[in-house]
N, C-alpha and C positions, 0 to 999 in steps of 0.2 A: 471689455475687463474691470476689474473690481480694485478701485485704488484704497489703498491701507493708510494710514497714520502709523502704525506701530505693528511690528511682530515679531514674535520670538520665535526662535528656531532651535531645536536639539535631536543628537540623531546615535542611534546606536547603544539603546538601552539595554538589549540583548536579555528582557524579559524575562523570569522562567530560570536563565542562566545562574548557577550558584558563586561567581564571581561579577554577577550587578552588583554596582551599592546599594540596590534598593532591594534585594533578594528579601523578599519576609522572614523567612528563617534566619536570616543572618543577624549575629550577637550584637551588629552596629546598628541594624534597619533603623531604631527610633530615631536616633541620632542622627544618622544622617535625613532620614526623612524629614525632621525637624528643618533643618540645614535648607534641605531641596522647597520647601514650603515657606520657609523666611524667604528666600531669592523670591520666588515668584508676588508674593505680595510685596515685596520693595518692587518690583518692576509695575505692577497694576495692569489694571482692564487693555485687552491685546485685542484687536481686531482678528489677528489668527494666532494661533500657533501654530508651527508647523514641526511636524513627526517625519524624519526626513529619512528614513528607513532602517530596516533593522531594531523594531520597537521590540518583537519579540523572539527568545531564538526559538526556532522552528528547526534548528538543525540536529540539536543536541540536550535537548529540553523537552520535557514530559508534557504533552498540553496542561494536564493538571496544576505544574510548576510556573507553566504560561499563565496562566488562568488567576491562579493567584497572586502574581506578582501583578498581572496587567490591572485585577482589577482594584488592588492596594495602589498603583501607579495612579488610576483614576481618581482615586478621592484623594492623593495628593495636588494632583492639577484642580481639583475641586475647593481645594482651600485657598487658593489662590485664583490670579484673573481679576474680575470675569473674564471669558472667551469667545467673541462670535461664533468664531469656525475653529474648529480643529482638522487640520490638513495631514493626512497619510499616506505619504510616499512608501509602501514598501519597499524594502531591499532585498538583499540574498538569503537572506537570514531569518525573511519573511514573505518568499516572495510565494512560497504555499497557500497564505492565505489571500494572496487577490486572486490566485488563480482558481482554485473555489469558489472567488465569488466569481471570475468571470466565466465559468463553467457552469454554475447554477444560473445564471441571467441569460448567457448565451446557448444553452444545450437542450437542459433540463427545464429553462423557467419557457424556452418558445414553445417546450411540445407541448407540457402542458396546459399554455394558454390558445393552443393548438396551430402552433406557427411552427416554419420548420430551421430548423437547424442549420449553421454556416457549413459553406464545403469547406474540406481541408485548406483550398486557396484561397478563401474570405477568411476563415481563424484565424490566423494570425493577425489581423485586423483589427480583431474585437482586443487585443490587448493592449492596444498603446492608443493615449490622446482617451480614452473610456473617464469617468466621471460618477461617482457613486457618492449620493446624497441622503443623509438619513431623514429628508425634509421632503424627501420626491416620494412619495407613495407607490407612484404605477408601477415601481420595478417589481420585477416577477420573483425575486427575493430582497431580503434585507441583510444590511450587514452587522453582525451580534455585535459591534463595539457599544452602540448606545448606551443598551441593556445592564454594561458594566458599569454603568457611572452611578455614584450614589445616590439615591434614592431620597434623600433629604437637600438635593442642588438640582438647580436647572440645568438639562442636560444643553451644552451647546450645539451648533449641528456639526454633523460629523460629515467631512466630505474623503473617498476613498480613491486615489486616482494613481497614474502611471502612466509612463516613466518620471514626468515631469510635473514642474506646476510653475506658472507664469503669472506673476501679478507688479505691480504701480504702487510706491512711495511715492507721492510728491518732495522735490527740496523746498531750501529758503526761497531759489527762484520759481516755484510754482511749477517746474518743471519736472517731469516725472522721473524717476530715477526706479529702472526697474532689475527685480531679479528673475534668476531659474533655477529652481530647485532640481534635482534628483540626485540618487542615492551614492551610484558613483562607480556600482562592481562592475560596470561594464567600460572602463578605463581601465581593467588591470588585462591580461593576456592570459589572466588563469583561467577567468571565467567566461574565454571566447574560444576555446580550442576549436571549434569548428570550423575558425574561421581559415586555422591554417587547409582546411578542405575546401572551402568554400568562401570566395570572402561577400558578405552581404552588400546588398546594393543598397538599402536603406533600413532605415528604422525595422521597421517591422520584420525584417529579413535576418536582422543581429536579434533577437528578441526568439523568433522561430528555430532559427539554426541552433542555439545554443540554450534553449530551454531544456531539452532531455538532461543536459549537463547540470543545472541547475538543480534541477527536481532530486535529481540521484542523492548528487554532491552535498545542497543542503537541505535535503527534508528525508529523502525514503532513508536512505544512511542511518540518520536517526532514530527511525522509526521503523525496525525490523528486528525489534526482538532480540535475542541472541548477538547475533551479528552488532549489533549496537554496543553490545559493551566491549568489543573490541575495537570500536570506532572511538568510543568515551574513553579507552585507556588508551589509545595512539596521540587524541587528542590531548590527553595529560598529559603523557610523555613530554608533546610539541611545547607545551606551553614551557614547560620545566628546563627545554632548551637543553642547548650543549653534547656533547659527544655521544650521549644515551640516544638523545635525540636522531642526532647523524646516525648515527647506528640503526637506528629503528628507519629510517627511511631507504636506507640500503638495501636492510632486509626483506623490504616490502618489493623491491624492485627484482631482487634475486628470487624470490617465489612469484611474484610473477613470470618473470622469464622462464624457469624451471617448469611453470605446469602449462604456458606454453608451449613449449617445445615436447614435453613427454605426450599432452594431449594431441598436437598436433602430426605429429611423428615427422618432424622436420630434421631434412639430413643437414649435414656440416656447415654449409654453405648460406642456405634456409635460417640454420640455428644464428649463425656469424649475423649476418640482416636484420633479425629479430634483435638481435645482443645491440647491435650500433642504433636501433630506432630507439631499446629501451634507455640505452647510454643518451640518445639524445635529450631524450622528457627528460631522463636525470638530473641533466645538466638544468634545465631552465627553473628546476627547483632551488629556492635563493638556500642553501643551506650557511648562507654567512651568519644569515638571520638567527641561527639556530648556537650562535656561538653563545650568546647570553641569554637568558631569560624575556621570552616576551613574546609576541604576536606574530605570525605570517605578515599579518597587512598592515604595517604600522610604519606605514610611507612615506618616508616625509614630502612635502609640495619640492621637489627640486628639481630640475630642467625637464631631466626624462616625465616626471607626474604631468609639468606643463604643458610639453609637448603630447603626452597621450589627450588632456582634453583639449588642445586647442584640434586635434583631429577630430576629436567628438562631437566640439559644438561645429565647425565646418560641416562636415559629410552626415549628419545624422540630426543639425538644427537648422543652419542655417542653410543648406542644399534640399530642404524637406518643405518646410514650413514659409514656402514662399507662393504668390502671387500667382495662382493659374495650376497648383497643386494639388487643389481642393478635390478635384474628381478622380485623379490618379490613387491620392494617397488617402481620399476618402475622410478627410480632414473638415468639419463646421465651420471654417472661417478660410473666406479664397483672399488671403491681404500676406504681406509680406509679415514674417516676426518682430515686433521691436529690436533694434539694436540701436547701438550695444548693450548688455545689461551683465551682470554681475551673476555668474555663475557659483554657485553654491551646492557643495554636495559631503559624504561623510564617509561614511565605509574605512577611512583609515583609522579614522579614531585620532585624529591630527590636527587639531584646532589649530586656525590663523590667528593670533592676534590682530594683525588687518589684514586686507587685500593685498593680492598677489598681480600684477600687472601683467597683458599677455596682449599683445597683436593678434588681431585673424582678420583678414580681405583689407587691411588699413586701417579698420578701427581698433581702440583700445578696451579691452573688455578685462573686469578684474573675478578674482577668484578667491573663495572662500572655503572652508572648513567646518562642521559644524560640534567636530570633538568626537566623543565615545565617552563611555560610562561602567568598563570593565577595570576591576583593578588589577587585569594583565597588562593595559593599557603601559602602565611606567610602573619599575621597581618601586618606586614612593608608597606608591596605593594609599596617596591620598586625596585623591578628584582631581590632581593633575589635569587631564585630560577631560573635565566633564565639567559643562556647563551648560551657558546659552551663547544665542546669537542675538542681541537687537537691532534689530532694524528699524531705525525713524528716519525725518526728518534730513536732520545731519551725516548720514549712512550707515556704516554697519557697527557695533561694538562690541566685544567678546567680554562675555558676565561669566567671569571664572568658577568653579568651586571649590581650587587648591588651599589642601589646609581645614576643608571643612568640614568633609568623607572622610569616614574610618573604611 
């Protein structure tokens, strides 16, 4: 495992979405660009820059907008640093990018080179614990990201991996502190609907069972022509919040109920069952979050979220990365995962000023969040949730851009 002396991490830029602070068509882009470059220059060279998910908005933005914002963002990064490695961990809004890379490598790539693609039983193991590096030339395909780096700057090594990234930082006592990164969308029940039907036994099943849902709602609906237009409108109303958004959600469920009953020619008692099931689902939608302008996923790091994180760490991390499990899970290393570690996630767009403790299996872990870069994250829209987590020998420090972005 590589040891680092200085790392910065950021997440949830949602490049391509007009609400992000670094959207190239935004009137405040030049000002925001300079503020970010100034911050990066002050932080200086880094062993790693970690992009902890939702770098791109592949759910509700066109590839053209994503391309323009992403190329511009890499131009901003090139003005800071330099960075030995850029680590990119896809999130739910850019998961399709990871899926394409995995398929090109493990299916079409193998076929082109005379190999056999994986069976459906083995395919889930292609999605986790995989690492794609721009310095590895033997891969059957390459990620496009390094090609978007400015030509007049040296290109750092790009590493794309999913779903986790683990590294160590020596502290003042020369004892390594371990940091464990993941985007964090699977901490929410909303992204695990299949878990109500069949409980995943391990990480591969968690990914495979819920991947259909992830692809449909975080990619396909936003790239479906005229269907996408209605999705955009619904998302706009949702962001506005208030009574109109609540009514929109209620109307959607009523339409679903009506279509199901007419299409299935249900008798009254079967219709009642369908209504009750939809009613249960409807209650899972947190309408309280629509009482004000805001995003559905702005969840605080409260006791409920800490409990979900503890469950995820214990079941999908500690119980999996153990000595003796290498053959079962096709792991490259037959050893226990170093613990405890600092668990760092994004997704909720709520940065932590200092790590929060949680006890798991008698050990104290710490939890941190990498913030978000959308104006809808806060009514002030001044960069209150935007910034980076700086990790060094003294620990973790939140570097905020509050008041510096417009």
